[in-house]
C-alpha positions in Angstrom: 0.0 0.0 0.0 1.0 3.6 -0.5 -0.8 6.9 0.0 -1.8 8.8 -3.1 -1.3 12.6 -2.6 -4.7 14.2 -3.1 -3.3 17.1 -5.1 -1.6 14.6 -7.5 -4.6 12.3 -7.9 -5.5 13.4 -11.5 -1.9 13.2 -12.6 -1.5 9.7 -11.2 -4.8 8.5 -12.8 -3.9 10.0 -16.1 -0.5 8.4 -16.1 -1.9 5.0 -15.3 -4.6 5.3 -17.9 -1.8 4.9 -20.4 1.2 3.2 -18.8 4.2 3.2 -21.1 4.6 0.0 -23.1 8.3 -0.1 -22.3 7.6 -0.1 -18.5 5.1 -2.9 -19.0 7.6 -4.8 -21.1 10.2 -4.5 -18.3 7.8 -5.8 -15.7 6.9 -8.8 -17.8 10.7 -9.5 -18.4 11.1 -9.3 -14.6 8.5 -12.1 -14.2 5.7 -9.9 -12.9 2.2 -11.1 -14.0 -1.4 -10.0 -13.2 -0.2 -6.7 -11.8 -3.1 -4.5 -10.7 -3.2 -1.3 -8.7 -6.5 -0.5 -6.8 -7.5 2.9 -5.4 -9.6 3.4 -2.3 -10.0 7.1 -1.1 -6.3 8.1 -0.9 -4.8 4.6 -0.6 -3.3 2.6 -3.5 -3.1 -1.2 -3.1 -0.9 -3.0 -5.5 -1.2 -6.7 -6.3 1.0 -8.9 -8.6 2.0 -12.4 -9.1 5.7 -13.1 -9.3 6.6 -16.2 -11.5 10.4 -16.0 -11.5 13.0 -17.7 -9.3 15.2 -14.7 -8.3 13.0 -11.9 -7.0 15.9 -9.6 -5.9 17.6 -9.9 -9.3 14.3 -9.1 -11.1 13.8 -6.1 -8.9 17.3 -4.9 -9.8 16.4 -5.4 -13.5 13.4 -3.2 -13.1 15.3 -0.5 -11.2 18.1 -0.5 -13.8 15.7 0.2 -16.7 16.1 3.8 -17.9 12.4 4.0 -19.0 11.2 2.7 -15.6 13.4 5.3 -13.9 11.8 8.0 -16.0 8.4 6.7 -15.2 9.2 6.7 -11.5 10.2 10.4 -11.7 6.7 11.1 -12.8 4.8 8.8 -10.4 6.9 9.0 -7.2 5.8 12.6 -6.5 2.2 11.5 -6.6 2.8 9.0 -3.8 3.6 9.3 -0.1 5.2 6.2 1.5 3.5 4.7 4.5 6.1 2.0 4.9 7.9 1.4 8.2 10.7 4.1 8.5 14.1 2.5 7.8 12.6 -0.5 6.1 13.9 0.5 2.7 10.4 -0.1 1.2 8.6 2.5 -0.8 5.2 0.7 -0.9 4.2 -0.7 2.5 4.0 -4.5 2.4 0.8 -6.1 3.5 0.4 -9.5 5.3 -1.9 -12.0 3.7 -4.5 -13.3 6.1 -6.6 -15.5 3.7 -6.5 -16.8 0.2 -9.1 -18.8 -1.8 -7.3 -21.8 -3.3 -7.8 -22.6 -7.0 -9.0 -26.0 -6.0 -10.8 -27.1 -2.8 -9.0 -29.5 -0.6 -10.7 -32.8 0.2 -14.2 -32.0 1.5 -14.1 -31.0 5.1 -17.4 -30.2 6.9 -17.8 -26.6 7.7 -17.5 -25.9 11.4 -20.2 -23.4 11.1 -22.1 -22.2 8.1 -23.0 -18.7 9.2 -22.2 -15.2 8.3 -20.9 -13.9 5.0 -17.2 -14.6 5.2 -16.4 -11.1 6.4 
């Protein structure tokens, strides 16, 4: 997650309505798939699936790309990090608390069939 600066909202949305093909190509080359950014009020939530085998090397590949660096010069001022100070993160990581598996495990009776899963 990261905070979207309200005064930069329109700029950020305009940029992401037409992400540069070279930036997308670099993300694909770095084994990022199904990358999505969601917006709620002034918070951005990013989701992607990583399909490579050397995440740190692929992050360096992205960071070394001149077109991505130019893209970040446009998008970074639109964002305000909420990551833990000193963590080195720009976007704050989130902890997964639940995930719907693609296939159900062997049928296990529900402990309780109540509520809406919230």
